[in-house]
C-alpha positions as CSV (number, residue, x, y, z in Angstrom):
1,M,87.5,48.9,185.9
2,S,91.0,47.8,185.0
3,M,92.7,47.5,181.6
4,E,94.0,44.1,180.5
5,P,97.8,44.0,181.0
6,T,98.3,41.8,177.9
7,E,99.2,42.9,174.4
8,K,96.2,43.9,172.3
9,G,96.4,41.5,169.3
10,V,93.3,39.7,168.1
11,V,90.2,39.7,170.4
12,I,87.3,37.3,169.5
13,V,83.9,37.6,171.1
14,G,82.2,34.2,171.3
15,S,83.3,30.6,171.8
16,G,81.3,28.6,169.4
17,F,82.4,26.6,166.4
18,A,83.3,29.7,164.3
19,A,85.4,31.3,167.1
20,Y,87.3,28.1,167.9
21,Q,87.8,27.2,164.3
22,L,89.3,30.7,163.8
23,V,91.7,30.2,166.8
24,R,92.9,26.9,165.4
25,M,93.5,28.4,161.9
26,I,95.4,31.4,163.3
27,R,97.6,29.1,165.4
28,R,98.5,26.9,162.4
29,Q,100.2,30.0,161.0
30,D,101.3,32.0,164.0
31,R,101.8,30.7,167.6
32,A,102.9,34.1,168.9
33,V,100.2,36.7,168.0
34,P,98.2,37.5,171.1
35,V,94.7,36.1,170.9
36,T,92.0,36.7,173.5
37,V,88.6,35.0,173.5
38,V,85.8,36.5,175.5
39,T,82.7,34.4,176.0
40,A,79.5,34.6,178.1
41,D,79.5,30.8,178.2
42,S,81.7,28.2,179.9
43,G,84.1,28.1,176.8
44,D,84.1,24.3,176.6
45,D,84.6,23.0,173.1
46,Y,81.7,21.0,171.7
47,S,79.9,20.2,168.5
48,K,76.7,22.1,168.3
49,P,75.1,20.0,165.5
50,D,75.3,17.0,167.9
51,L,72.6,18.6,170.0
52,S,69.9,17.4,167.6
53,H,71.0,13.8,168.2
54,V,71.4,13.6,172.0
55,F,68.2,11.6,172.6
56,S,68.8,8.5,170.6
57,K,72.4,8.4,171.9
58,Q,71.3,9.1,175.5
59,Q,73.9,11.7,175.9
60,R,74.3,14.2,178.7
61,A,75.7,17.7,178.1
62,S,79.1,16.6,179.5
63,D,79.3,13.8,176.9
64,L,79.4,16.4,174.1
65,V,82.4,18.3,175.5
66,K,85.4,17.5,173.3
67,Q,87.8,19.7,175.2
68,S,87.5,21.8,178.4
69,A,87.9,25.5,178.2
70,A,91.1,25.4,180.2
71,D,92.7,22.7,178.0
72,F,91.7,24.5,174.8
73,A,93.2,27.8,176.1
74,S,96.4,26.1,177.1
75,E,96.8,24.0,173.9
76,Q,96.1,27.1,171.7
77,N,98.1,29.5,173.8
78,I,95.3,32.0,174.2
79,T,93.8,34.2,176.9
80,L,90.2,32.8,177.5
81,L,87.8,34.9,179.6
82,T,84.7,32.7,180.3
83,H,81.4,33.8,181.8
84,T,82.2,37.3,180.7
85,R,79.6,39.2,178.8
86,V,80.7,42.1,176.5
87,E,78.5,45.1,177.2
88,Q,79.8,47.6,174.8
89,I,82.3,48.2,172.0
90,L,84.2,51.5,172.1
91,R,85.3,51.8,168.5
92,E,87.4,55.0,168.8
93,E,89.3,53.6,171.8
94,K,89.4,50.1,170.2
95,C,88.3,48.3,173.4
96,L,85.5,46.2,174.8
97,V,83.7,46.9,178.0
98,T,82.6,44.2,180.4
99,A,81.2,44.4,183.9
100,T,84.7,44.1,185.4
101,R,87.3,45.3,182.9
102,T,88.0,46.8,179.5
103,I,89.8,44.8,176.9
104,S,91.9,46.5,174.2
105,Y,92.2,45.1,170.7
106,D,94.1,45.7,167.5
107,K,91.6,43.5,165.5
108,L,88.2,42.5,166.8
109,V,86.2,39.5,165.6
110,L,82.5,39.2,166.4
111,A,81.5,35.5,166.4
112,T,78.5,36.1,168.6
113,G,76.3,33.4,166.9
114,A,72.6,33.5,166.9
115,S,69.8,33.1,169.5
116,P,66.5,31.2,169.1
117,F,63.6,33.1,167.6
118,K,61.0,34.0,170.2
119,L,57.5,33.0,169.1
120,P,54.6,35.2,170.1
121,I,52.9,32.6,172.3
122,E,50.7,33.1,175.3
123,G,50.3,31.1,178.5
124,D,52.1,30.5,181.8
125,G,54.2,27.7,180.3
126,V,56.0,29.8,177.7
127,D,59.0,30.4,180.0
128,H,59.4,26.7,180.3
129,M,59.8,26.0,176.6
130,I,63.1,24.4,175.8
131,T,65.7,25.6,173.3
132,L,68.7,23.5,172.3
133,N,71.0,26.2,170.8
134,S,73.9,25.7,173.3
135,L,75.4,23.2,175.6
136,Q,74.2,25.2,178.6
137,E,70.6,25.1,177.3
138,Y,70.7,21.4,176.9
139,D,72.3,20.9,180.3
140,N,69.5,23.0,181.9
141,A,66.8,20.9,180.2
142,H,68.4,17.5,180.4
143,E,66.5,16.2,183.4
144,Q,63.1,17.3,182.0
145,L,63.8,15.8,178.6
146,A,65.1,12.6,180.0
147,K,61.8,12.0,181.8
148,A,59.5,13.3,179.0
149,K,57.5,10.7,177.1
150,K,55.6,13.0,174.8
151,V,57.2,16.1,173.3
152,L,56.0,19.0,171.1
153,V,58.7,20.3,168.7
154,V,57.8,23.7,167.3
155,G,59.5,24.4,164.0
156,A,59.8,21.9,161.1
157,G,62.9,23.4,159.5
158,L,66.2,21.5,159.3
159,V,66.9,21.4,163.0
160,G,63.4,20.9,164.3
161,T,62.9,18.0,161.8
162,E,66.2,16.4,162.9
163,I,65.3,16.7,166.6
164,A,61.8,15.2,166.0
165,M,63.3,12.2,164.2
166,D,65.9,11.7,166.9
167,L,63.2,11.8,169.6
168,L,61.2,9.2,167.7
169,S,64.3,7.0,167.5
170,A,64.5,7.3,171.3
171,D,60.9,6.0,171.7
172,R,59.3,9.3,172.5
173,K,55.9,10.3,171.2
174,V,56.4,13.5,169.1
175,I,54.2,16.2,167.7
176,L,56.0,18.3,165.1
177,N,54.3,21.7,164.5
178,D,55.0,24.5,162.0
179,R,52.9,27.2,160.5
180,A,54.4,26.2,157.1
181,E,52.4,23.6,155.1
182,R,55.4,21.4,154.6
183,L,58.7,20.2,156.1
184,I,61.9,22.2,155.7
185,P,60.3,24.6,153.2
186,G,63.4,26.7,152.9
187,L,65.4,23.8,151.4
188,L,63.0,21.2,150.0
189,P,60.4,21.4,147.2
190,E,57.0,20.0,148.0
191,F,57.5,16.6,146.3
192,V,60.6,15.8,148.4
193,A,59.1,17.2,151.6
194,N,56.1,14.9,151.1
195,Q,58.4,11.8,151.1
196,L,60.0,13.0,154.3
197,F,56.5,13.6,155.8
198,R,55.5,10.0,155.0
199,S,58.7,8.8,156.6
200,L,58.1,10.7,159.8
201,A,54.5,9.7,159.9
202,A,55.5,6.0,159.5
203,E,57.8,6.5,162.5
204,G,54.7,7.6,164.5
205,C,55.2,11.4,164.4
206,D,52.0,13.5,164.7
207,L,52.6,16.2,162.1
208,A,50.7,19.4,162.8
209,L,51.6,21.6,159.9
210,G,49.9,24.7,158.5
211,T,49.0,26.0,162.0
212,E,50.6,27.9,164.7
213,L,51.2,27.3,168.4
214,V,49.3,30.0,170.2
215,R,49.3,28.9,173.9
216,V,51.4,26.8,176.4
217,N,49.8,26.3,179.8
218,R,51.4,24.6,182.8
219,M,49.5,21.6,184.2
220,E,50.1,19.7,187.4
221,Q,52.2,17.4,185.3
222,G,53.5,18.7,182.0
223,F,51.8,21.2,179.7
224,E,48.7,21.7,177.7
225,V,49.4,23.2,174.2
226,L,46.9,24.9,171.9
227,L,47.3,25.3,168.2
228,A,45.6,28.0,166.1
229,N,43.4,25.4,164.4
230,G,41.9,24.5,167.8
231,Q,43.8,21.2,168.3
232,S,45.2,20.8,171.8
233,Y,47.7,18.3,173.2
234,Q,49.0,17.3,176.6
235,V,52.8,17.0,176.5
236,D,55.7,16.6,179.0
237,A,58.0,19.1,177.2
238,V,57.9,21.7,174.5
239,I,61.1,22.3,172.4
240,S,61.3,25.5,170.3
241,A,63.3,25.1,167.1
242,A,61.6,27.8,165.2
243,G,64.8,29.4,163.7
244,L,67.6,31.6,164.8
245,V,68.2,35.3,164.9
246,P,71.8,36.5,164.4
247,H,73.1,38.1,167.6
248,K,73.9,41.5,166.2
249,Q,73.0,43.8,169.1
250,L,76.6,44.6,170.1
251,A,77.3,45.6,166.5
252,E,74.2,47.7,166.2
253,Q,75.0,49.5,169.5
254,A,78.4,50.2,168.1
255,G,77.0,51.7,164.9
256,L,78.2,49.0,162.6
257,K,76.2,48.3,159.5
258,T,73.7,45.4,160.0
259,G,71.0,43.7,158.0
260,R,69.8,40.2,158.9
261,G,73.2,39.9,160.4
262,I,76.4,42.0,160.7
263,I,77.2,43.1,157.1
264,V,80.7,42.1,156.0
265,N,82.6,42.1,152.7
266,K,84.4,39.1,151.2
267,Q,87.3,39.6,153.7
268,L,84.7,39.4,156.5
269,L,85.3,43.0,157.3
270,T,82.5,45.1,158.8
271,S,82.0,48.8,158.3
272,D,84.8,49.4,160.8
273,S,88.3,48.7,159.4
274,A,89.4,47.0,162.7
275,I,86.3,44.8,163.2
276,Y,85.3,41.5,161.5
277,A,82.3,39.2,161.9
278,L,82.3,35.4,161.5
279,G,79.8,32.5,161.7
280,D,76.1,32.6,162.2
281,V,76.1,36.3,162.8
282,A,77.9,37.3,159.6
283,E,76.0,38.5,156.5
284,I,78.2,37.9,153.5
285,E,77.1,39.2,150.1
286,G,73.5,39.4,151.5
287,Q,73.6,35.8,152.8
288,V,73.7,34.4,156.3
289,M,75.0,30.8,156.1
290,P,74.7,29.0,159.5
291,F,76.3,25.7,158.2
292,L,79.6,24.2,159.2
293,Q,81.4,24.2,155.8
294,P,80.8,27.9,155.1
295,I,82.0,28.7,158.6
296,M,85.1,26.6,158.1
297,L,85.9,28.3,154.8
298,S,85.3,31.7,156.3
299,A,87.5,31.0,159.3
300,G,90.3,29.9,157.1
301,A,90.2,33.1,155.0
302,L,89.9,35.3,158.0
303,A,92.8,33.6,159.8
304,N,95.0,34.5,156.7
305,T,93.8,38.1,156.8
306,L,94.5,38.4,160.6
307,V,98.1,37.2,160.2
308,G,98.8,39.7,157.4
309,K,97.8,37.7,154.2
310,E,94.5,39.4,153.2
311,T,92.2,36.7,151.8
312,S,88.7,36.8,150.3
313,V,86.4,34.0,151.2
314,H,85.5,31.7,148.3
315,M,82.6,29.4,148.7
316,P,82.0,26.7,146.1
317,A,78.6,24.9,146.1
318,M,78.4,22.9,149.2
319,L,76.6,19.8,150.4
320,V,74.0,20.0,153.1
321,K,73.2,16.7,154.8
322,V,69.8,16.4,156.4
323,K,70.4,14.2,159.4
324,T,67.1,12.2,159.2
325,P,68.2,8.5,159.3
326,A,64.8,7.1,158.4
327,Y,64.9,9.1,155.2
328,P,68.4,10.4,154.5
329,I,68.7,13.5,152.3
330,Q,71.6,15.5,150.8
331,L,71.3,18.6,148.8
332,A,73.4,21.5,147.3
333,G,72.7,24.7,145.5
334,R,69.3,26.2,145.1
335,T,66.7,23.6,145.9
336,A,63.6,25.7,146.7
337,G,62.1,28.6,144.7
338,D,59.2,29.3,142.4
339,D,61.5,30.2,139.6
340,L,63.1,26.7,139.4
341,S,62.2,23.9,137.1
342,W,62.8,20.3,138.0
343,K,64.1,17.0,136.6
344,V,63.1,14.2,138.9
345,D,64.3,10.6,138.7
346,V,62.6,8.2,141.2
347,S,63.6,4.6,141.8
348,G,63.4,2.0,144.5
349,Q,66.8,3.2,145.8
350,G,65.6,6.8,146.3
351,M,65.4,10.1,144.4
352,L,67.8,12.2,142.2
353,V,66.3,15.6,141.8
354,Q,67.9,18.4,139.7
355,S,66.8,22.0,139.7
356,Y,67.3,24.4,136.8
357,D,67.1,28.2,136.7
358,E,65.2,30.3,134.2
359,A,68.3,30.2,131.9
360,G,68.2,26.4,131.9
361,Q,71.4,26.2,134.0
362,L,71.8,23.6,136.8
363,A,71.0,25.4,140.0
364,G,71.0,22.6,142.6
365,F,70.2,19.0,143.3
366,I,68.8,16.7,146.0
367,T,69.6,13.0,146.5
368,T,67.9,10.7,149.0
369,E,68.4,7.3,150.5
370,Q,70.8,5.0,148.6
371,R,71.2,7.5,145.8
372,M,73.3,10.0,147.8
373,P,76.6,9.3,145.9
374,E,75.0,10.4,142.6
375,G,75.2,14.0,143.8
376,F,78.9,14.3,143.9
377,P,79.5,14.7,140.1
378,L,76.8,17.3,140.0
379,L,78.4,19.3,142.9
380,R,81.3,20.3,140.6
381,Q,78.9,21.7,138.0
382,L,77.1,24.1,140.4
383,P,78.1,27.8,140.5
384,A,80.0,29.1,143.5
385,V,77.9,30.5,146.4
386,I,80.4,33.3,146.8
387,Q,83.2,33.9,144.3
388,G,86.4,35.0,146.0
389,V,88.6,37.6,144.4
């Protein structure tokens, strides 16, 4: 095992959107501070949200790469260690341990992302279920998905619903399954989810909600899938989009405080004064926010801190766009919860829905179809998600 000969500086674990956004933000302010990125992946720069729209665009994994790892490293003047898995953090020594070397740091950033939730499913086809959480996963599954004519999508949250609609746009037959009774239950109230349900059904989607996938069996061609309600289907592929689990194992092994993710303060600092967390894995003020805008704001604040200008993250209310072209939706604030009351305006152009908390204050809004622009004035009225100091 050899020590890295470079200066310590900032070491970032991970090469997803959060990690690379942080690199860019640091380099806007300081071209000289040593930055090392360690990733188990190829390190190529790509847009992960595009993975839910690869079918209608007929894209291969290589089409999604915006910049190769080597070009990114050269342009940003960083040391990039690809296909390198971090096995351990030695906090007292302030270094990372990999299979071939140790890497010392002054400041460490954990941007390890999240991995797909593993469903408790039986059958000899379980290991052949597809996840689309990384470029490598899509590359591995591309050939099977390109040939598939009928696909089961497990998980009717934001990503699963987007994938289902994209598959429909690419002339695939789709079954969308979730144990929840409605689509995107974490973000949409029932009366909006019902409109999205009708839109998907009109596109030809078979919606199998309120029941769980219990078995996936391999067949000579494709798979037989069985739901808890007794319904079975024969499909060519099964995509699991049943949510993500923050990749916090490294932090836990190192004794850092964790909850749903790695617990950080408003400066993204963990319970160790030299270690920060960013992106899907970070739990800020009790919240894990796996959306691009919160990650961009967090990366900007953390870049300031790492170059010596300590900055708290401030997150105003932010728009979330549900990328379902047959029934476009935008929302912000709190848009699901039993404590909310609703003001609903429906017209031939779509819906404008406003939610109010128990104190009668505007808590969130949803706009659909042609009424999307009506949300922008409301956005300014919503309270901040996280108030910086």
